[in-house]
SEMI-173853 format. One record per residue (C-alpha): residue number from 0; z, x, y. Coordinates in Angstrom, 1 decimal, always signed. Example, Ala and Ser with C-alpha at 12.3 -4.5 7.8 and 13.67 -1.06 7.14 Angstrom:
BEGIN
+-----+--------+--------+--------+
:   i :      w :      u :      v :
+-----+--------+--------+--------+
:   0 :   +7.8 :  +12.3 :   -4.5 :
:   1 :   +7.1 :  +13.7 :   -1.1 :
+-----+--------+--------+--------+
This chain:
BEGIN
+-----+--------+--------+--------+
:   i :      w :      u :      v :
+-----+--------+--------+--------+
:   0 : +278.5 : +159.3 : +161.7 :
:   1 : +279.0 : +162.7 : +163.7 :
:   2 : +276.3 : +162.2 : +166.4 :
:   3 : +278.2 : +159.0 : +167.0 :
:   4 : +281.6 : +160.6 : +167.1 :
:   5 : +280.6 : +163.3 : +169.5 :
:   6 : +279.0 : +161.0 : +172.2 :
:   7 : +282.0 : +158.7 : +171.9 :
:   8 : +284.5 : +161.6 : +172.5 :
:   9 : +282.7 : +162.4 : +175.8 :
:  10 : +283.7 : +159.1 : +177.2 :
:  11 : +287.3 : +158.5 : +179.0 :
:  12 : +289.9 : +157.6 : +177.0 :
:  13 : +288.3 : +158.0 : +173.9 :
:  14 : +289.4 : +158.9 : +170.0 :
:  15 : +287.9 : +158.4 : +166.7 :
:  16 : +289.5 : +157.4 : +163.5 :
:  17 : +287.7 : +158.0 : +160.0 :
:  18 : +288.9 : +156.3 : +156.7 :
:  19 : +287.9 : +157.4 : +153.4 :
:  20 : +287.9 : +154.9 : +150.5 :
:  21 : +288.5 : +155.8 : +147.5 :
:  22 : +287.8 : +153.6 : +144.1 :
:  23 : +289.5 : +153.6 : +140.7 :
:  24 : +286.5 : +153.7 : +138.0 :
:  25 : +284.1 : +151.9 : +140.1 :
:  26 : +281.4 : +151.6 : +137.5 :
:  27 : +284.1 : +150.7 : +134.9 :
:  28 : +284.7 : +147.6 : +137.1 :
:  29 : +281.3 : +146.3 : +137.1 :
:  30 : +280.5 : +142.5 : +136.1 :
:  31 : +276.9 : +142.4 : +135.5 :
:  32 : +276.5 : +139.0 : +135.7 :
:  33 : +277.7 : +139.2 : +139.7 :
:  34 : +275.2 : +142.3 : +139.5 :
:  35 : +272.5 : +140.2 : +138.3 :
:  36 : +272.8 : +137.4 : +140.6 :
:  37 : +272.6 : +139.9 : +143.6 :
:  38 : +270.0 : +141.4 : +142.1 :
:  39 : +267.9 : +138.1 : +141.9 :
:  40 : +268.9 : +137.3 : +145.6 :
:  41 : +267.4 : +140.8 : +146.6 :
:  42 : +264.4 : +139.5 : +144.8 :
:  43 : +264.6 : +142.7 : +142.2 :
:  44 : +262.4 : +142.5 : +139.2 :
:  45 : +264.1 : +141.9 : +136.2 :
:  46 : +264.5 : +144.8 : +133.5 :
:  47 : +265.2 : +144.7 : +130.0 :
:  48 : +268.0 : +146.2 : +128.4 :
:  49 : +271.9 : +146.1 : +128.8 :
:  50 : +273.7 : +146.9 : +131.6 :
:  51 : +275.5 : +150.2 : +130.3 :
:  52 : +279.5 : +150.4 : +131.3 :
:  53 : +282.2 : +152.8 : +130.6 :
:  54 : +280.4 : +155.2 : +133.1 :
:  55 : +282.4 : +157.6 : +135.2 :
:  56 : +281.4 : +158.0 : +139.2 :
:  57 : +282.1 : +161.6 : +140.5 :
:  58 : +282.3 : +160.5 : +144.2 :
:  59 : +282.2 : +157.2 : +145.4 :
:  60 : +281.9 : +158.1 : +149.4 :
:  61 : +282.7 : +155.0 : +151.6 :
:  62 : +283.8 : +155.6 : +154.8 :
:  63 : +284.8 : +153.2 : +158.2 :
:  64 : +284.5 : +154.9 : +161.3 :
:  65 : +286.5 : +153.4 : +164.3 :
:  66 : +285.2 : +154.5 : +168.0 :
:  67 : +288.4 : +153.7 : +169.7 :
:  68 : +289.0 : +153.4 : +173.4 :
:  69 : +292.4 : +153.2 : +174.6 :
:  70 : +294.4 : +151.5 : +172.2 :
:  71 : +291.8 : +148.9 : +171.5 :
:  72 : +291.9 : +149.0 : +167.7 :
:  73 : +291.2 : +145.6 : +166.8 :
:  74 : +287.6 : +145.6 : +165.5 :
:  75 : +288.3 : +148.8 : +163.6 :
:  76 : +291.3 : +147.0 : +161.6 :
:  77 : +289.2 : +144.1 : +161.3 :
:  78 : +286.5 : +145.7 : +159.7 :
:  79 : +288.9 : +147.8 : +157.1 :
:  80 : +290.4 : +143.9 : +156.0 :
:  81 : +287.2 : +142.9 : +155.6 :
:  82 : +286.0 : +145.6 : +153.8 :
:  83 : +289.2 : +145.3 : +151.5 :
:  84 : +288.0 : +141.5 : +151.0 :
:  85 : +284.9 : +142.8 : +150.1 :
:  86 : +285.7 : +145.3 : +147.4 :
:  87 : +288.2 : +142.7 : +146.0 :
:  88 : +285.7 : +139.8 : +145.4 :
:  89 : +283.2 : +142.3 : +143.8 :
:  90 : +285.8 : +143.2 : +141.4 :
:  91 : +286.1 : +146.9 : +142.9 :
:  92 : +289.8 : +148.2 : +142.9 :
:  93 : +290.4 : +150.4 : +145.8 :
:  94 : +292.8 : +153.7 : +145.1 :
:  95 : +295.0 : +153.5 : +148.0 :
:  96 : +297.1 : +156.5 : +147.2 :
:  97 : +293.6 : +158.5 : +147.2 :
:  98 : +292.5 : +156.9 : +150.3 :
:  99 : +293.0 : +158.8 : +153.4 :
: 100 : +292.4 : +158.7 : +157.2 :
: 101 : +291.6 : +161.8 : +159.5 :
: 102 : +292.2 : +160.8 : +163.5 :
: 103 : +290.5 : +163.0 : +166.1 :
: 104 : +292.2 : +162.4 : +169.6 :
: 105 : +291.9 : +165.3 : +172.3 :
: 106 : +293.4 : +163.5 : +174.6 :
: 107 : +296.0 : +165.6 : +176.4 :
: 108 : +298.6 : +162.4 : +177.3 :
: 109 : +299.3 : +161.6 : +173.6 :
: 110 : +302.7 : +162.4 : +172.8 :
: 111 : +304.5 : +162.4 : +169.7 :
: 112 : +305.7 : +158.6 : +170.0 :
: 113 : +302.1 : +157.3 : +170.6 :
: 114 : +300.9 : +158.2 : +167.4 :
: 115 : +298.7 : +155.6 : +166.4 :
: 116 : +300.2 : +152.7 : +163.9 :
: 117 : +299.2 : +153.7 : +160.4 :
: 118 : +296.6 : +151.5 : +158.4 :
: 119 : +298.3 : +149.2 : +155.7 :
: 120 : +296.4 : +148.0 : +152.4 :
: 121 : +298.2 : +145.3 : +151.2 :
: 122 : +301.3 : +146.4 : +151.8 :
: 123 : +300.7 : +150.4 : +151.4 :
: 124 : +300.2 : +152.9 : +154.4 :
: 125 : +297.1 : +155.1 : +154.1 :
: 126 : +298.1 : +158.4 : +154.4 :
: 127 : +296.8 : +160.2 : +157.7 :
: 128 : +295.7 : +164.1 : +157.0 :
: 129 : +294.5 : +166.8 : +159.0 :
: 130 : +291.3 : +167.5 : +157.1 :
: 131 : +289.2 : +165.6 : +154.1 :
: 132 : +286.0 : +166.7 : +152.3 :
: 133 : +283.6 : +164.1 : +152.6 :
: 134 : +280.0 : +163.9 : +151.2 :
: 135 : +280.8 : +168.2 : +150.1 :
: 136 : +281.6 : +168.7 : +154.1 :
: 137 : +285.5 : +169.5 : +154.9 :
: 138 : +286.1 : +167.3 : +157.8 :
: 139 : +289.1 : +168.0 : +159.9 :
: 140 : +291.1 : +166.5 : +163.0 :
: 141 : +289.9 : +169.4 : +165.5 :
: 142 : +286.3 : +169.2 : +164.4 :
: 143 : +286.2 : +173.2 : +164.9 :
: 144 : +285.3 : +173.3 : +160.8 :
: 145 : +287.8 : +176.0 : +160.4 :
: 146 : +288.6 : +174.4 : +157.1 :
: 147 : +285.2 : +173.8 : +156.2 :
: 148 : +284.3 : +177.6 : +156.8 :
: 149 : +287.2 : +179.0 : +154.6 :
: 150 : +285.8 : +176.6 : +151.6 :
: 151 : +282.4 : +177.8 : +152.4 :
: 152 : +283.4 : +181.2 : +152.5 :
: 153 : +285.5 : +181.3 : +149.1 :
: 154 : +282.5 : +179.6 : +147.4 :
: 155 : +280.1 : +182.1 : +148.8 :
: 156 : +282.4 : +185.1 : +147.8 :
: 157 : +282.4 : +183.7 : +143.8 :
: 158 : +278.9 : +183.1 : +143.8 :
: 159 : +278.0 : +186.7 : +145.6 :
: 160 : +279.8 : +188.1 : +142.3 :
: 161 : +277.7 : +186.1 : +140.0 :
: 162 : +274.8 : +187.7 : +141.8 :
: 163 : +276.2 : +191.2 : +141.8 :
: 164 : +276.5 : +190.9 : +137.5 :
: 165 : +272.9 : +190.1 : +137.3 :
: 166 : +271.9 : +193.0 : +139.1 :
: 167 : +274.0 : +195.2 : +137.0 :
: 168 : +271.6 : +194.2 : +134.2 :
: 169 : +268.7 : +195.6 : +136.1 :
: 170 : +267.3 : +191.9 : +137.2 :
: 171 : +264.1 : +192.5 : +139.4 :
: 172 : +264.5 : +192.0 : +143.2 :
: 173 : +262.2 : +189.0 : +143.2 :
: 174 : +264.3 : +187.0 : +140.7 :
: 175 : +267.5 : +188.5 : +142.4 :
: 176 : +266.2 : +186.8 : +145.8 :
: 177 : +265.0 : +183.5 : +144.0 :
: 178 : +268.7 : +183.1 : +142.7 :
: 179 : +270.4 : +184.0 : +146.0 :
: 180 : +268.3 : +181.1 : +147.4 :
: 181 : +269.3 : +178.9 : +144.6 :
: 182 : +272.9 : +179.9 : +143.8 :
: 183 : +274.3 : +181.3 : +147.0 :
: 184 : +272.3 : +179.9 : +150.2 :
: 185 : +272.5 : +176.5 : +148.4 :
: 186 : +276.3 : +176.8 : +149.1 :
: 187 : +276.8 : +178.4 : +152.2 :
: 188 : +274.3 : +176.4 : +154.1 :
: 189 : +274.9 : +173.0 : +152.5 :
: 190 : +274.8 : +170.3 : +155.6 :
: 191 : +274.6 : +173.4 : +158.1 :
: 192 : +273.0 : +171.2 : +160.4 :
: 193 : +276.2 : +169.0 : +160.9 :
: 194 : +278.5 : +172.2 : +161.4 :
: 195 : +276.9 : +175.4 : +162.1 :
: 196 : +276.6 : +175.4 : +165.8 :
: 197 : +280.5 : +174.1 : +165.9 :
: 198 : +282.2 : +177.1 : +164.5 :
: 199 : +284.3 : +179.8 : +166.2 :
: 200 : +282.8 : +183.5 : +166.6 :
: 201 : +285.3 : +184.9 : +164.1 :
: 202 : +283.9 : +182.2 : +161.6 :
: 203 : +280.4 : +182.8 : +162.3 :
: 204 : +280.7 : +186.7 : +161.8 :
: 205 : +282.8 : +186.3 : +158.7 :
: 206 : +279.8 : +184.4 : +157.0 :
: 207 : +277.5 : +186.4 : +158.5 :
: 208 : +279.1 : +189.2 : +156.7 :
: 209 : +278.9 : +187.5 : +153.3 :
: 210 : +275.1 : +187.0 : +153.8 :
: 211 : +274.6 : +190.6 : +154.6 :
: 212 : +276.4 : +191.9 : +151.5 :
: 213 : +274.1 : +189.3 : +149.5 :
: 214 : +271.1 : +191.2 : +151.4 :
: 215 : +272.2 : +194.4 : +150.0 :
: 216 : +272.5 : +193.1 : +146.6 :
: 217 : +269.0 : +191.4 : +146.5 :
: 218 : +267.8 : +194.7 : +148.2 :
: 219 : +266.1 : +192.5 : +151.5 :
: 220 : +267.3 : +191.6 : +154.9 :
: 221 : +268.4 : +187.8 : +154.7 :
: 222 : +268.3 : +185.1 : +157.5 :
: 223 : +271.5 : +185.0 : +159.1 :
: 224 : +273.5 : +182.1 : +159.6 :
: 225 : +272.4 : +181.2 : +163.4 :
: 226 : +268.6 : +181.4 : +162.2 :
: 227 : +269.0 : +179.2 : +159.2 :
: 228 : +271.0 : +176.5 : +161.5 :
: 229 : +268.2 : +176.8 : +164.1 :
: 230 : +265.4 : +176.3 : +161.7 :
: 231 : +267.1 : +173.5 : +159.7 :
: 232 : +268.1 : +171.6 : +163.0 :
: 233 : +264.7 : +171.9 : +164.4 :
: 234 : +263.2 : +170.6 : +160.8 :
: 235 : +265.8 : +167.7 : +160.9 :
: 236 : +264.6 : +166.8 : +164.6 :
: 237 : +261.1 : +166.9 : +163.3 :
: 238 : +261.7 : +164.3 : +160.7 :
: 239 : +263.6 : +162.3 : +163.3 :
: 240 : +261.0 : +161.8 : +165.4 :
: 241 : +258.3 : +161.1 : +162.5 :
: 242 : +260.6 : +158.4 : +160.9 :
: 243 : +260.6 : +155.4 : +162.6 :
: 244 : +263.4 : +154.0 : +160.0 :
: 245 : +266.2 : +156.8 : +161.1 :
: 246 : +269.1 : +155.5 : +163.1 :
: 247 : +268.1 : +158.2 : +165.5 :
: 248 : +264.9 : +157.7 : +166.1 :
: 249 : +265.4 : +155.3 : +169.0 :
: 250 : +266.5 : +158.3 : +171.2 :
: 251 : +262.9 : +160.0 : +170.7 :
: 252 : +262.1 : +159.9 : +174.1 :
: 253 : +265.3 : +162.1 : +175.1 :
: 254 : +264.3 : +164.9 : +172.7 :
: 255 : +260.6 : +165.1 : +172.8 :
: 256 : +260.7 : +168.4 : +174.6 :
: 257 : +262.4 : +171.2 : +172.4 :
: 258 : +262.5 : +173.4 : +175.3 :
: 259 : +264.3 : +171.3 : +177.5 :
: 260 : +268.1 : +170.9 : +177.1 :
: 261 : +268.8 : +166.9 : +176.0 :
: 262 : +271.4 : +165.3 : +178.0 :
: 263 : +274.0 : +163.4 : +175.9 :
: 264 : +272.7 : +160.4 : +174.8 :
: 265 : +274.6 : +157.2 : +175.7 :
: 266 : +275.6 : +154.8 : +171.9 :
: 267 : +276.2 : +151.2 : +172.7 :
: 268 : +277.4 : +150.8 : +169.4 :
: 269 : +281.5 : +150.6 : +169.0 :
: 270 : +281.6 : +150.8 : +165.6 :
: 271 : +279.9 : +152.0 : +162.6 :
: 272 : +280.4 : +151.4 : +158.8 :
: 273 : +278.9 : +154.6 : +156.6 :
+-----+--------+--------+--------+
């Protein structure tokens, strides 16, 4: 999603609109008969036992991403309308009050009176917000990751306190290191491939300071943000190159040589549904 966003924003007169749908009790509205029919069409083997209802779904992450050029939003709006119709047909109840939209638009000529027309779902206007938490990452309208960094920093601080408490019980250093990687680092570096290279210097320094404090607690020098980001980016890139089913595998020829700086690839797709 971010790759398509950055690539599109490099083109003239471009903006991106994200709409994040929220459902009310998604699992509670499952129709066993409808689900069974879909499974039969997909040739899924039959399984014994009843379909359980009454479950809770912590987060139903569905988004539509509109790659807008100029003021051409017809395809974006049409896709949203089709998704709303599909949801109703499948007995999924959209929670419009919790459905949000984030608009990324860096064009200087955009004035207040030129703001995009809001999206309306069955007569209810979708709220446009400056940032939204999606799949554990705080995505904002400036793509500067400031809000996400603040969230990560607060979470890291609270888990560092837990690490200090463990040390007060004379826990051995190897176990403390294990707890750091499991509890603290998992929060600090979640999805770092997406945001690790896009931070302001002040935010990088802030997170690195937190990592150094953790290192003093566990009694060893820990990899800083830049090291972790580069390592995971290389690992992700290698995984893409060896996985023919990955959406970005087609760009393989642009990233074969890691020591050369890749040019910005051009994506022909104007709209993607995540």
